[in-house]
C-alpha positions as CSV (number, residue, x, y, z in Angstrom):
1,X,0.0,0.0,0.0
2,X,1.8,3.1,-1.2
3,X,0.5,6.6,-0.4
4,X,1.7,10.1,-0.2
5,X,1.6,10.2,3.6
6,X,3.7,7.2,4.2
7,X,5.8,7.4,1.0
8,X,7.8,4.2,0.4
9,X,8.2,3.2,4.0
10,X,5.4,0.6,4.0
11,X,6.3,-2.9,5.1
12,X,10.0,-1.9,5.7
13,X,11.6,-1.7,9.1
14,X,12.4,1.3,11.1
15,X,15.3,0.7,13.4
16,X,15.1,-1.6,16.4
17,X,17.0,-4.3,14.5
18,X,14.0,-5.4,12.4
19,X,14.5,-7.2,9.1
20,X,13.1,-6.0,5.8
21,X,10.2,-8.2,4.7
22,X,10.0,-7.2,1.1
23,X,11.6,-8.8,-1.9
24,X,13.7,-7.0,-4.6
25,X,13.0,-7.8,-8.2
26,X,15.6,-6.6,-10.6
27,X,16.2,-6.8,-14.3
28,X,18.8,-9.3,-15.5
29,X,19.1,-9.3,-19.3
30,X,15.4,-9.2,-19.7
31,X,14.7,-11.9,-17.0
32,X,13.2,-11.4,-13.6
33,X,15.4,-12.5,-10.8
34,X,14.4,-13.0,-7.2
35,X,17.2,-12.1,-5.0
36,X,18.0,-14.3,-2.0
37,X,16.1,-12.7,0.8
38,X,14.4,-13.7,4.1
39,X,11.5,-15.7,2.8
40,X,8.2,-16.1,4.8
41,X,9.1,-19.8,5.3
42,X,12.4,-19.3,7.0
43,X,13.8,-22.6,5.7
44,X,12.9,-22.0,2.1
45,X,15.1,-19.0,1.4
46,X,16.6,-19.7,-2.0
47,X,17.6,-17.9,-5.2
48,X,15.4,-18.7,-8.1
49,X,15.2,-17.7,-11.7
50,X,11.5,-17.3,-12.7
51,X,12.3,-18.9,-16.0
52,X,13.6,-22.1,-14.5
53,X,11.5,-25.0,-13.2
54,X,10.5,-24.2,-9.6
55,X,11.2,-27.0,-7.0
56,X,11.4,-26.7,-3.3
57,X,14.8,-27.8,-1.9
58,X,13.7,-27.9,1.7
59,X,10.4,-27.9,3.5
60,X,10.0,-26.2,6.9
61,X,9.3,-28.1,10.0
62,X,5.6,-27.8,10.8
63,X,4.6,-28.3,14.4
64,X,1.7,-30.6,14.9
65,X,-1.6,-29.0,16.0
66,X,-1.6,-30.2,19.6
67,X,-4.6,-29.4,21.8
68,X,-7.5,-27.3,20.8
69,X,-7.5,-24.1,18.7
70,X,-9.3,-20.9,19.8
71,X,-11.1,-18.9,17.1
72,X,-11.7,-15.3,18.2
73,X,-14.0,-13.1,16.1
74,X,-14.6,-9.4,16.6
75,X,-18.2,-9.1,15.5
76,X,-20.5,-12.0,16.6
77,X,-23.3,-11.4,14.2
78,X,-24.7,-13.3,11.2
79,X,-21.4,-14.6,9.8
80,X,-19.8,-15.6,13.1
81,X,-22.9,-17.4,14.5
82,X,-23.5,-19.1,11.2
83,X,-19.9,-20.5,11.4
84,X,-20.3,-21.6,15.0
85,X,-23.6,-23.2,14.5
86,X,-22.4,-24.9,11.3
87,X,-19.3,-26.4,12.9
88,X,-21.4,-27.8,15.8
89,X,-23.9,-29.2,13.3
90,X,-21.2,-30.9,11.3
91,X,-19.7,-32.3,14.5
92,X,-23.1,-33.9,15.2
93,X,-23.4,-35.3,11.7
94,X,-26.3,-33.0,10.9
95,X,-24.7,-31.1,8.0
96,X,-21.8,-31.0,5.6
97,X,-19.1,-28.3,5.5
98,X,-20.0,-27.3,1.9
99,X,-17.9,-24.4,0.6
100,X,-14.8,-25.2,2.8
101,X,-11.6,-25.9,0.9
102,X,-9.9,-27.2,4.0
103,X,-12.7,-29.8,4.6
104,X,-13.7,-30.9,1.1
105,X,-10.9,-29.7,-1.2
106,X,-8.3,-32.0,-2.7
107,X,-4.7,-31.3,-3.9
108,X,-2.9,-33.0,-6.8
109,X,0.7,-34.2,-6.0
110,X,3.3,-35.0,-8.6
111,X,2.4,-36.0,-12.1
112,X,-1.1,-36.8,-13.3
113,X,0.0,-40.4,-13.9
114,X,0.8,-40.8,-10.3
115,X,-2.8,-40.5,-9.2
116,X,-1.9,-38.8,-5.8
117,X,-4.9,-36.6,-4.9
118,X,-5.4,-36.5,-1.2
119,X,-7.8,-34.2,0.6
120,X,-6.1,-31.0,1.8
121,X,-6.9,-31.8,5.4
122,X,-5.1,-35.1,5.0
123,X,-2.1,-33.6,3.3
124,X,-1.3,-30.7,5.7
125,X,-1.6,-31.0,9.5
126,X,-4.7,-28.9,10.2
127,X,-6.7,-28.7,13.4
128,X,-9.9,-30.7,13.3
129,X,-13.3,-29.1,13.5
130,X,-13.9,-31.0,16.7
131,X,-10.9,-29.1,18.3
132,X,-12.2,-25.6,17.7
133,X,-13.3,-23.3,20.5
134,X,-15.1,-20.1,19.7
135,X,-15.2,-16.7,21.3
136,X,-15.3,-13.0,20.4
137,X,-16.6,-9.5,20.9
138,X,-19.7,-7.7,19.9
139,X,-21.3,-4.3,20.5
140,X,-24.5,-6.1,21.5
141,X,-24.8,-8.6,24.4
142,X,-26.7,-11.4,22.7
143,X,-25.2,-14.9,23.0
144,X,-24.6,-16.8,19.8
145,X,-28.0,-18.5,19.9
146,X,-29.9,-15.2,20.3
147,X,-27.7,-13.5,17.7
148,X,-28.2,-16.4,15.3
149,X,-32.0,-16.3,15.7
150,X,-32.0,-12.5,15.2
151,X,-29.8,-12.9,12.0
152,X,-32.3,-15.3,10.5
153,X,-29.8,-17.2,8.4
154,X,-30.4,-20.7,9.7
155,X,-33.7,-22.4,10.3
156,X,-35.1,-23.2,13.7
157,X,-34.5,-27.0,13.2
158,X,-30.7,-26.4,12.8
159,X,-30.5,-23.8,15.6
160,X,-32.4,-25.9,18.1
161,X,-30.2,-28.9,17.4
162,X,-27.1,-26.9,18.6
163,X,-28.8,-24.5,21.0
164,X,-26.9,-25.6,24.1
165,X,-23.5,-25.1,22.3
166,X,-24.6,-21.7,21.0
167,X,-25.8,-20.5,24.4
168,X,-22.3,-21.0,25.8
169,X,-20.7,-18.6,23.3
170,X,-21.2,-15.1,24.8
171,X,-19.5,-12.1,23.4
172,X,-17.1,-9.9,25.3
173,X,-17.7,-6.2,25.3
174,X,-16.5,-4.6,22.1
175,X,-14.2,-1.7,21.3
176,X,-16.7,0.6,19.7
177,X,-16.5,4.0,18.1
178,X,-19.7,5.4,16.5
179,X,-17.6,7.6,14.2
180,X,-16.6,4.5,12.4
181,X,-20.0,2.6,12.4
182,X,-22.6,5.4,12.3
183,X,-25.6,3.2,11.8
184,X,-25.1,1.1,15.0
185,X,-25.7,2.1,18.6
186,X,-23.6,-0.3,20.6
187,X,-24.8,-1.2,24.1
188,X,-22.2,-3.8,25.0
189,X,-19.0,-1.8,24.8
190,X,-15.8,-1.4,26.7
191,X,-15.2,1.5,29.0
192,X,-11.7,2.9,28.4
193,X,-9.9,6.2,28.9
194,X,-7.6,5.9,25.9
195,X,-7.0,3.7,22.9
196,X,-3.9,2.3,24.6
197,X,-6.2,1.1,27.4
198,X,-8.6,-0.3,24.9
199,X,-5.9,-2.3,23.2
200,X,-4.6,-3.6,26.6
201,X,-8.2,-4.7,27.5
202,X,-8.4,-6.7,24.3
203,X,-5.1,-8.3,25.0
204,X,-6.3,-9.2,28.5
205,X,-9.4,-10.7,26.9
206,X,-7.3,-12.9,24.6
207,X,-5.2,-14.1,27.5
208,X,-8.2,-14.8,29.6
209,X,-9.9,-16.7,26.8
210,X,-6.9,-18.9,26.3
211,X,-6.5,-19.6,30.0
212,X,-10.2,-20.3,30.6
213,X,-10.3,-22.8,27.7
214,X,-6.9,-24.3,28.2
215,X,-5.6,-23.1,24.9
216,X,-2.0,-22.7,23.6
217,X,-3.0,-21.6,20.1
218,X,-5.5,-19.0,19.0
219,X,-6.4,-17.1,15.8
220,X,-8.5,-14.0,15.2
221,X,-10.7,-13.4,12.2
222,X,-12.5,-10.0,12.0
223,X,-16.2,-10.5,11.2
224,X,-17.2,-7.0,12.3
225,X,-19.2,-4.5,10.4
226,X,-17.6,-2.3,7.7
227,X,-16.0,0.8,9.2
228,X,-16.2,4.2,7.5
229,X,-13.7,4.8,4.7
230,X,-10.3,5.9,5.8
231,X,-7.2,6.9,3.9
232,X,-3.8,6.0,5.5
233,X,-2.7,8.7,8.0
234,X,0.7,9.5,9.5
235,X,-0.2,7.4,12.5
236,X,-0.3,4.3,10.3
237,X,3.1,4.7,8.7
238,X,5.3,3.1,11.3
239,X,5.0,1.1,14.5
240,X,6.5,4.0,16.4
241,X,3.9,6.4,14.9
242,X,1.1,4.0,15.7
243,X,2.2,3.5,19.3
244,X,2.3,7.2,19.8
245,X,-1.2,7.5,18.3
246,X,-2.5,4.9,20.7
247,X,-1.2,6.8,23.6
248,X,-2.7,10.1,22.3
249,X,-6.1,8.4,21.3
250,X,-5.6,9.6,17.8
251,X,-9.0,9.4,16.0
252,X,-7.3,7.9,13.0
253,X,-6.9,4.7,15.0
254,X,-10.0,2.6,14.4
255,X,-11.5,-0.3,16.4
256,X,-10.4,-2.7,13.7
257,X,-6.8,-1.5,14.1
258,X,-7.0,-1.9,17.9
259,X,-8.1,-5.6,17.5
260,X,-5.4,-6.3,14.9
261,X,-2.7,-4.6,17.1
262,X,-3.8,-6.6,20.2
263,X,-3.9,-9.9,18.3
264,X,-0.4,-9.4,16.8
265,X,1.1,-8.3,20.1
266,X,-0.3,-11.5,21.7
267,X,1.2,-13.6,18.9
268,X,-2.2,-14.4,17.5
269,X,-2.5,-14.8,13.7
270,X,-5.0,-12.3,12.3
271,X,-7.3,-12.1,9.2
272,X,-9.5,-9.1,8.3
273,X,-12.8,-10.1,6.7
274,X,-14.0,-6.5,6.4
275,X,-12.8,-3.8,4.0
276,X,-11.8,-1.6,6.9
277,X,-8.2,-0.5,7.3
278,X,-6.6,-2.8,9.9
279,X,-3.6,-5.1,9.6
280,X,-2.8,-3.8,6.1
281,X,-1.4,-0.5,7.4
282,X,2.4,-0.3,7.3
283,X,2.7,0.0,11.1
284,X,0.9,-3.3,11.8
285,X,2.7,-5.2,8.9
286,X,5.9,-4.0,10.6
287,X,4.7,-5.3,13.9
288,X,3.6,-8.7,12.4
289,X,7.0,-9.1,10.9
290,X,8.7,-8.2,14.1
291,X,6.5,-10.6,16.2
292,X,6.6,-13.4,13.6
293,X,2.8,-13.4,13.3
294,X,0.9,-14.3,10.1
295,X,-1.7,-11.8,8.8
296,X,-4.1,-11.8,5.9
297,X,-6.9,-9.7,4.4
298,X,-9.0,-8.1,3.5
299,X,-12.7,-8.2,2.8
300,X,-14.2,-11.7,2.4
301,X,-14.8,-12.5,-1.3
302,X,-18.3,-14.1,-1.1
303,X,-20.9,-13.0,-3.7
304,X,-20.8,-10.5,-6.5
305,X,-17.0,-9.9,-6.4
306,X,-16.4,-13.6,-6.3
307,X,-18.4,-13.9,-9.5
308,X,-16.3,-11.2,-11.1
309,X,-13.1,-13.0,-10.3
310,X,-14.6,-16.1,-12.0
311,X,-16.1,-14.4,-15.1
312,X,-13.5,-11.6,-15.8
313,X,-10.6,-14.0,-16.3
314,X,-12.7,-15.9,-18.8
315,X,-13.4,-12.8,-20.8
316,X,-9.7,-11.9,-20.7
317,X,-8.6,-15.4,-21.6
318,X,-10.6,-15.3,-24.8
319,X,-9.4,-11.7,-25.6
320,X,-12.9,-10.4,-25.7
321,X,-13.4,-6.7,-25.2
322,X,-15.3,-5.1,-22.3
323,X,-17.1,-1.8,-22.6
324,X,-18.9,-1.7,-19.2
325,X,-19.8,-3.7,-16.1
326,X,-22.7,-2.5,-14.0
327,X,-23.3,-4.1,-10.7
328,X,-26.0,-3.5,-8.1
329,X,-26.6,-5.3,-4.8
330,X,-29.5,-5.4,-2.3
331,X,-29.0,-6.9,1.2
332,X,-30.9,-6.5,4.4
333,X,-28.8,-7.9,7.2
334,X,-26.8,-5.8,9.8
335,X,-24.0,-5.5,7.2
336,X,-26.6,-3.9,4.8
337,X,-27.8,-1.6,7.5
338,X,-24.2,-0.5,8.2
339,X,-23.5,0.0,4.5
340,X,-26.5,2.4,4.3
341,X,-24.1,5.0,5.8
342,X,-22.1,6.7,3.1
343,X,-18.7,6.4,4.8
344,X,-19.0,2.6,5.4
345,X,-20.5,2.1,1.9
346,X,-17.5,3.8,0.3
347,X,-15.1,1.4,2.1
348,X,-17.0,-1.5,0.5
349,X,-17.3,0.1,-2.9
350,X,-13.6,0.9,-3.1
351,X,-12.9,-2.8,-2.3
352,X,-15.3,-4.1,-4.9
353,X,-14.3,-1.8,-7.7
354,X,-10.5,-2.6,-7.5
355,X,-10.9,-6.1,-8.8
356,X,-11.6,-5.7,-12.5
357,X,-8.7,-3.4,-13.3
358,X,-6.1,-5.7,-11.8
359,X,-7.5,-8.7,-13.7
360,X,-8.0,-7.1,-17.1
361,X,-4.7,-5.1,-17.1
362,X,-5.9,-2.2,-19.4
363,X,-2.4,-0.8,-19.6
364,X,-1.4,-4.0,-21.5
365,X,-4.7,-4.5,-23.5
366,X,-5.7,-0.9,-24.3
367,X,-7.8,-1.8,-27.3
368,X,-9.9,-4.2,-25.2
369,X,-10.1,-2.6,-21.7
370,X,-8.9,1.0,-21.6
371,X,-12.3,2.6,-21.6
372,X,-14.3,0.2,-19.3
373,X,-17.1,1.8,-17.4
374,X,-17.4,0.0,-14.0
375,X,-20.2,1.0,-11.7
376,X,-21.1,-0.6,-8.3
377,X,-24.2,0.2,-6.2
378,X,-25.0,-1.2,-2.8
379,X,-28.6,-0.8,-1.4
380,X,-30.0,-1.6,2.0
381,X,-33.3,-3.4,1.5
382,X,-34.5,-4.9,4.8
383,X,-36.9,-7.5,3.4
384,X,-34.0,-9.5,1.9
385,X,-32.3,-10.1,5.2
386,X,-29.2,-12.2,4.8
387,X,-30.3,-13.4,1.4
388,X,-28.5,-10.7,-0.6
389,X,-29.0,-10.4,-4.3
390,X,-26.6,-9.1,-7.0
391,X,-27.3,-8.1,-10.6
392,X,-24.6,-7.7,-13.2
393,X,-24.9,-6.3,-16.7
394,X,-21.7,-6.9,-18.7
395,X,-21.3,-5.3,-22.1
396,X,-18.6,-7.1,-24.1
397,X,-17.6,-7.1,-27.7
398,X,-16.0,-9.7,-30.0
399,X,-14.7,-10.2,-33.5
400,X,-14.7,-6.9,-35.5
401,X,-16.1,-5.1,-32.5
402,X,-19.6,-6.7,-32.6
403,X,-21.4,-6.2,-29.2
404,X,-22.7,-8.9,-26.9
405,X,-24.0,-9.0,-23.3
406,X,-23.8,-11.2,-20.3
407,X,-26.3,-10.9,-17.5
408,X,-25.9,-12.5,-14.0
409,X,-28.5,-12.6,-11.3
410,X,-27.0,-14.1,-8.2
411,X,-29.4,-14.8,-5.4
412,X,-26.9,-15.5,-2.7
413,X,-26.9,-16.0,1.1
414,X,-24.2,-13.8,2.5
415,X,-23.3,-15.7,5.7
416,X,-23.7,-19.1,4.1
417,X,-20.9,-18.1,1.7
418,X,-18.8,-16.3,4.3
419,X,-18.9,-18.9,7.1
420,X,-16.7,-21.5,5.4
421,X,-14.2,-18.8,4.5
422,X,-13.8,-17.9,8.2
423,X,-13.2,-21.6,9.0
424,X,-10.6,-22.0,6.2
425,X,-8.8,-18.8,7.3
426,X,-8.7,-19.9,10.9
427,X,-7.2,-23.3,10.0
428,X,-4.8,-22.0,7.4
429,X,-3.5,-19.2,9.6
430,X,-2.9,-21.6,12.4
431,X,-1.0,-23.8,10.0
432,X,1.0,-20.8,8.8
433,X,2.1,-20.0,12.3
434,X,3.1,-23.6,13.0
435,X,5.1,-23.6,9.8
436,X,7.1,-20.5,10.8
437,X,5.4,-18.2,8.2
438,X,5.2,-14.6,9.2
439,X,3.6,-11.3,8.3
440,X,1.7,-11.1,4.9
441,X,0.2,-14.4,3.7
442,X,-0.5,-13.6,0.1
443,X,-1.3,-17.2,-0.6
444,X,-4.6,-16.6,1.2
445,X,-5.6,-14.0,-1.4
446,X,-8.1,-16.6,-2.7
447,X,-10.5,-15.5,0.1
448,X,-10.4,-11.7,-0.2
449,X,-11.6,-8.9,-2.4
450,X,-8.5,-6.7,-1.5
451,X,-5.6,-9.1,-0.9
452,X,-2.6,-7.9,1.1
453,X,0.7,-7.9,-0.8
454,X,4.1,-6.3,-0.5
455,X,4.1,-2.6,-1.6
456,X,6.1,-3.3,-4.8
457,X,3.7,-6.0,-6.0
458,X,0.2,-5.8,-7.4
459,X,-2.4,-8.1,-6.0
460,X,-3.6,-11.1,-8.0
461,X,-7.4,-11.1,-8.3
462,X,-7.9,-13.9,-10.8
463,X,-9.5,-16.6,-8.7
464,X,-7.8,-19.4,-10.6
465,X,-4.3,-17.9,-10.2
466,X,-5.1,-17.4,-6.5
467,X,-6.1,-21.1,-6.1
468,X,-2.9,-22.2,-7.8
469,X,-0.9,-20.0,-5.5
470,X,-2.7,-21.4,-2.4
471,X,-2.2,-25.0,-3.4
472,X,1.4,-24.5,-4.5
473,X,2.1,-22.9,-1.1
474,X,0.8,-26.1,0.6
475,X,2.9,-28.2,-1.7
476,X,5.9,-26.0,-0.9
477,X,5.6,-26.3,2.9
478,X,5.3,-30.1,2.5
479,X,8.4,-30.4,0.2
480,X,6.3,-31.5,-2.8
481,X,7.1,-30.3,-6.4
482,X,5.1,-27.3,-7.5
483,X,2.5,-27.8,-10.2
484,X,3.0,-25.6,-13.3
485,X,0.6,-27.5,-15.6
486,X,3.3,-27.4,-18.3
487,X,3.1,-31.2,-19.1
488,X,5.6,-31.2,-22.0
489,X,7.5,-34.1,-20.5
490,X,4.5,-36.4,-21.0
491,X,5.0,-36.1,-24.8
492,X,8.8,-36.4,-25.0
């Protein structure tokens, strides 16, 4: 994330003996060369030419997932309660974890002729669903059962089957600032004199949660409402600036940043499911690198934007032109209510709009994509509840410029799509920490609208590239050969 305020300092270190996290790419007779640097898997630091076949020379040691895994979620509304209820239902044999790559996905190993295609959960040492313990914070005091009933995502039969388990999950008081979420009036909030005190209280909550549940490992996935749009400020540029801003209760420090800071300081891997600024600011990337904590984000890719990352690569692959893409959404859950505020809505719209440009690369394909009109509208419509609906009108053109259209009407269920993403992120972040991976986890871009990357890199939004990156990362940490799909050796 480069900006005029922070200049080029993002994701670098600022004294205190910290190591640079970023990679240098330099030209070498027309070839890209990756210099030998400190790689996120400490044991895998090697020099590679991008034009050579990529093999992993050494896999890191991955600690086994001993004991239970705590999953802490700021925001215990529709998404969080749908996850908790779903996990409990699956554990009882009353449902299937549909939509979860960690539970149902497979991964090919070696050549196609070898027929090695294990499930991902059998290939890498992930925590089991039976070992998950849930907790979190919310601005309203409802336990998970009450919150799930209010959200209206799951039917009574499902909720009643796991009522006892849901009643046990009670939110801790939230760090809340109405300037960032104007449409909500929080009644279950922390009392603090400064943002530093707020952060310390969240850290105390994390420690207490682990102690009460006998946990050694915990992850945090932000499921809170979208905060008002915020550009990077001076307080976000370095850890030193951020710490000073906490002490001064600088208004540019949002609740999402407070949670992210507390998690990283406690050594807890963090993922941001909202489009709000949080762990992606340079100060917190610096802290994550210093503390050796994996972070990922941001903004869960669930509905309309997920469809764009499926359809847009297909249009580009066929070298079809695009004149315009008009998208509109209606949703009626708490997220929709929050997005009815202009500030929060802008955060979401900025996240959603960024996808097409990166996929289509208009600077390389000017005759096809240089004049695309891309409009996104979000509307709060209470009757829809959690069953959001997205319409897309796509104006494309083909041979000799003849126009065509694609129309998509996606009648989705927001939390049904988001819940398995939270599960996967929790399990993969825990795996990353046990594998010694630190700071930005770009391989988890698959799950986000606005993936975190190093400042000199552009994010990959193509869903299929993202999935290849994710699976190749899993192969890498297990010492398996990376899959390039070249296949020429079959025909030699």
